C-alpha positions in Angstrom: -2.3 1.6 3.6 -2.2 -1.7 1.7 -5.2 -3.7 0.6 -5.3 -7.4 -0.3 -6.0 -7.9 -4.0 -9.4 -9.1 -5.0 -9.6 -12.9 -5.2 -6.5 -13.6 -3.2 -8.3 -16.0 -0.8 -10.0 -18.0 -3.6 -7.0 -20.4 -3.5 -7.2 -20.8 0.3 -7.6 -24.3 1.6 -10.8 -25.5 3.2 -12.3 -24.8 5.7 -13.3 -21.3 5.0 -13.1 -18.8 6.6 -9.5 -19.7 7.3 -9.4 -17.8 10.6 -12.3 -18.2 13.1 -13.3 -16.9 16.4 -11.0 -18.3 19.1 -8.0 -18.6 16.8 -4.7 -17.0 17.9 -2.1 -15.6 15.6 1.4 -14.7 17.1 4.1 -12.8 15.2 7.6 -12.1 16.4 10.3 -10.1 14.7 13.7 -10.4 16.5 14.9 -7.1 17.8 11.5 -5.5 17.2 8.9 -7.3 19.4 6.0 -9.7 19.5 2.4 -9.4 18.6 -0.5 -11.7 19.6 -4.0 -11.4 18.4 -7.0 -13.5 19.3 -9.9 -13.5 16.8 -13.4 -12.9 18.0 -16.8 -12.8 16.3 -17.8 -9.5 14.8 
């Protein structure tokens, strides 16, 4: 399992948090498949 190094988001652009409830992230790798995730409040 990999973890994000401490402080990696300090250089992220405003607004923060970068991803919010309702945002959708889609990832596709040719020949492997597609993944879609919708963010929700914790």
